[in-house]
C-alpha positions in Angstrom: -109.9 160.0 42.2 -108.5 158.2 45.5 -105.1 158.8 46.3 -103.6 155.8 48.5 -101.1 156.0 50.7 -98.9 152.2 50.1 -95.8 150.5 51.0 -93.5 149.2 48.6 -93.3 145.5 47.6 -96.9 144.4 48.2 -98.0 141.8 45.6 -101.6 143.4 44.9 -103.5 142.4 41.4 -105.1 144.5 39.6 -108.4 142.8 39.2 -109.0 142.9 42.8 -108.2 147.0 43.2 -110.6 147.0 40.2 -113.7 145.1 41.2 -113.9 145.3 44.8 -115.4 148.9 44.8 -117.8 148.2 42.1 -119.9 146.8 45.1 -121.0 150.3 45.8 -121.7 151.1 42.8 -125.2 152.7 42.5 -127.8 151.5 40.5 -127.3 148.1 40.9 -131.1 146.7 42.3 -133.9 148.2 42.8 -133.7 148.6 46.3 -130.9 151.2 45.9 -130.5 154.8 44.0 -131.7 155.2 40.9 -128.8 156.3 39.7 -126.8 154.0 37.4 -122.5 153.8 37.9 -120.4 151.0 36.3 -117.6 152.5 38.7 -115.2 151.3 36.8 -111.6 152.0 38.2 -108.4 153.4 36.7 -105.3 152.8 38.0 -103.0 155.7 37.7 -100.2 154.9 39.7 -98.7 153.0 42.8 -98.5 149.9 41.1 -96.6 147.9 38.8 -96.9 144.2 37.3 -99.0 143.5 40.4 -96.9 144.9 42.7 -97.1 148.1 44.9 -94.0 150.4 43.9 -94.1 152.4 47.4 -96.0 155.7 46.0 -99.5 156.8 46.3 -101.6 154.2 44.6 -104.3 156.6 42.6 -107.5 155.1 41.5 -109.9 156.9 39.4 -113.4 156.2 39.2 -115.3 158.7 36.9 -118.7 159.4 37.4 -121.1 158.5 33.9 -124.1 159.1 35.0 -124.8 162.8 36.4 -127.7 164.2 36.5 -126.7 168.1 37.4 -130.7 168.7 36.3 -132.1 166.6 39.0 -130.4 169.0 41.0 -132.4 172.3 39.9 -134.6 172.7 43.5 -131.6 172.9 45.2 -130.7 176.1 44.1 -134.0 177.4 45.4 -134.4 175.0 48.7 -133.1 173.1 51.2 -132.6 169.2 51.0 -133.7 167.9 54.0 -131.6 165.3 56.0 -128.6 166.5 53.9 -125.7 169.2 54.5 -127.1 172.0 52.2 -127.7 174.5 54.7 -124.8 173.8 56.5 -122.1 174.2 53.9 -124.6 177.2 53.5 -124.5 179.0 57.0 -120.5 177.8 57.2 -118.9 179.3 54.0 -121.4 181.0 52.2 -121.5 179.0 49.1 -122.5 175.6 48.3 -122.1 173.1 45.5 -125.9 173.1 44.2 -125.0 169.8 41.1 -124.6 167.1 43.6 -123.8 168.1 47.1 -119.7 168.2 45.8 -118.1 167.4 48.6 -121.2 166.3 51.2 -122.1 164.0 48.6 -121.8 160.4 49.8 -120.9 159.3 46.3 -117.5 160.3 48.4 -117.8 157.3 49.9 -115.9 155.8 46.6 -112.7 156.7 47.5 -113.2 154.6 51.1 -114.2 151.9 49.5 -111.4 151.5 46.9 -108.8 152.4 50.5 -110.6 149.6 52.1 -110.6 147.2 49.6 -106.8 147.3 49.0 -106.5 147.2 53.2 -108.2 143.9 53.2 -106.5 142.5 51.0 -103.3 143.4 52.4 -104.5 142.1 55.8 -105.7 139.1 54.3 -102.5 138.4 53.0 -100.3 139.1 55.2 -102.1 138.9 58.8 -105.2 136.3 57.8 -107.6 139.1 59.0 -110.6 138.4 57.1 -113.3 141.5 57.4 -117.2 141.4 56.6 -120.3 143.0 57.0 -123.9 142.1 56.5 -127.2 144.3 57.1 -128.7 142.8 59.9 -131.6 145.6 60.6 -133.9 147.3 57.9 -136.9 149.4 59.7 -138.7 147.0 62.1 -136.9 143.9 60.7 -134.7 143.0 62.9 -132.4 139.6 62.6 -132.8 137.5 65.8 -129.4 137.4 67.5 -128.0 133.7 67.1 -129.8 133.5 63.6 -126.3 134.3 61.7 -122.8 132.4 63.1 -120.5 135.0 63.3 -117.5 133.0 63.0 -118.8 130.7 60.0 -120.7 133.3 57.7 -119.3 134.2 54.6 -119.0 136.4 51.3 -120.6 134.3 49.4 -123.8 134.0 51.7 -123.7 137.9 52.2 -124.1 138.3 48.7 -126.3 136.1 48.0 -129.4 138.7 47.9 -129.6 142.6 46.7 -130.1 143.3 50.6 -127.2 141.4 51.4 -128.7 140.2 54.5 -127.2 136.4 55.0 -130.3 134.9 56.4 -132.7 134.3 53.4 -136.0 134.7 55.2 -135.0 137.7 56.9 -133.1 139.2 53.4 -136.6 139.0 51.8 -138.7 140.7 54.8 -136.2 143.4 54.4 -136.7 143.9 50.9 -140.6 143.9 51.3 -139.8 146.4 53.8 -137.9 148.3 51.8 -140.3 148.0 48.3 -143.2 149.2 50.9 -141.5 152.9 51.4 -139.7 153.0 48.1 -142.7 153.2 46.2 -144.3 156.1 48.1 -140.6 157.8 47.4 -139.4 157.4 51.3 -136.8 155.2 52.2 -136.5 154.0 55.9 -133.1 153.4 58.0 -131.3 150.1 59.0 -128.1 148.6 61.1 -124.8 146.8 59.9 -123.3 144.3 61.3 -119.7 144.0 61.0 -116.9 141.3 61.6 -113.3 141.4 61.9 -111.7 137.5 62.7 -108.2 137.3 63.5 -107.1 140.6 63.9 -103.5 141.3 64.8 -102.9 142.6 68.9 -102.1 145.6 69.8 -103.8 148.1 66.7 -104.2 151.4 68.2 -102.6 154.4 70.4 -103.5 155.1 74.1 -106.2 158.2 74.6 -107.1 159.6 71.6 -105.7 156.6 68.9 -107.4 153.4 70.4 -108.7 151.4 67.9 -112.2 151.8 68.6 -112.1 155.8 69.0 -110.2 155.4 65.8 -113.4 152.9 63.8 -116.2 155.2 65.2 -114.7 157.9 64.0 -114.3 156.4 60.3 -117.9 154.8 60.6 -119.6 157.9 62.5 -118.3 160.4 59.7 -120.1 158.5 56.8 -122.8 160.1 55.6 -126.5 159.6 57.2 -124.9 157.2 60.2 -126.3 157.8 63.8 -124.6 155.4 65.6 -121.9 153.2 66.8 -121.5 150.0 68.8 -118.2 148.3 69.5 -118.4 145.0 70.9 -121.2 143.9 73.1 -121.9 147.9 72.5 -125.2 149.7 74.3 -126.0 145.6 75.6 -123.1 145.8 78.2 -125.1 147.9 80.5 -126.9 145.2 82.3 -123.8 142.7 82.0 -121.5 145.8 84.3 -124.9 145.8 86.9 -124.0 142.2 87.2 -120.3 142.3 87.5 -120.9 145.0 89.9 -123.5 142.6 92.3 -120.5 139.7 91.3 -117.7 142.2 92.9 -119.7 143.1 96.0 -120.5 139.2 96.5 -116.7 138.6 96.3 -116.5 141.1 98.9 -118.9 139.9 101.0 -117.3 136.3 101.0 -113.8 137.5 101.4 -114.5 139.7 103.6 -116.5 136.8 105.8 -113.9 134.7 105.2 -110.8 136.2 106.7 -112.6 137.5 109.6 -112.4 141.0 108.7 -108.9 141.2 107.4 -110.3 142.4 103.9 -112.0 145.9 104.4 -115.4 145.3 102.7 -116.2 148.9 100.9 -119.7 150.6 103.0 -120.2 153.1 100.0 -121.1 150.2 97.4 -123.7 147.8 99.8 -127.2 148.1 101.7 -127.1 146.9 105.0 -129.0 144.2 105.9 -131.1 144.0 109.0 -133.7 141.1 110.3 -137.0 141.2 110.1 -139.7 140.3 113.0 -140.1 137.3 110.8 -136.8 135.6 110.6 -136.1 137.2 106.8 -133.9 139.7 105.7 -134.5 143.0 104.6 -132.4 145.8 103.8 -131.9 149.0 105.6 -134.1 150.8 102.5 -137.1 148.5 103.2 -136.7 147.9 106.7 
């Protein structure tokens, strides 16, 4: 059940709210969990004749394929890479049948809330948010294969792995199948695109947009990394920017006859070599 705060007077078709969370449902293909859920949503409050009423929108998604016996081993052993041990150490008890609040099933509430947010942003700000799989195990979608300015939801949803490039989608599916038959799993990377984002989102210091997005993404079960914009690829870009700053300082220092002071701490002294070439002081 997901109670979602929503302002008054927004047009919000019930069919949209009911459909979108179904994209997360378990058992929709062979590369997901074998558990099967319909993820049929019921709107309990907050909407009247397709308009928001200003009260919380309560979306109820009942589980229909619970398998309590599948978790019988959890009563005597902790599952690797799960929160079983952490809950036991912290609270002295844990939800043996499925993990309770530590279960990834709780993300259905996020999907329901995100569906509403995406709809409102699209209708009133023209914002479009898409996401696709860009890596599965060692299969990496090369840079430039997907045009992030033009990729569509239909292209992403055209296959079960949700990679918009058919060739690499098939490679990813094969990589998953290769470990799935062994009862194992592999990791991956999801790329998210936001177009026409309103300016000025977020607040200074602790509630910057990047900070809020990082917390939201890293709070998802099994998420181990997050990049924003250029991400870690920005390291060589920053080095190049520093080099340009030094060059600008040297040019300004020369052009203005020393009136524009350079920063010696950021530079290596250049000295002439016997053959007429230039060497840094460290290599002279």
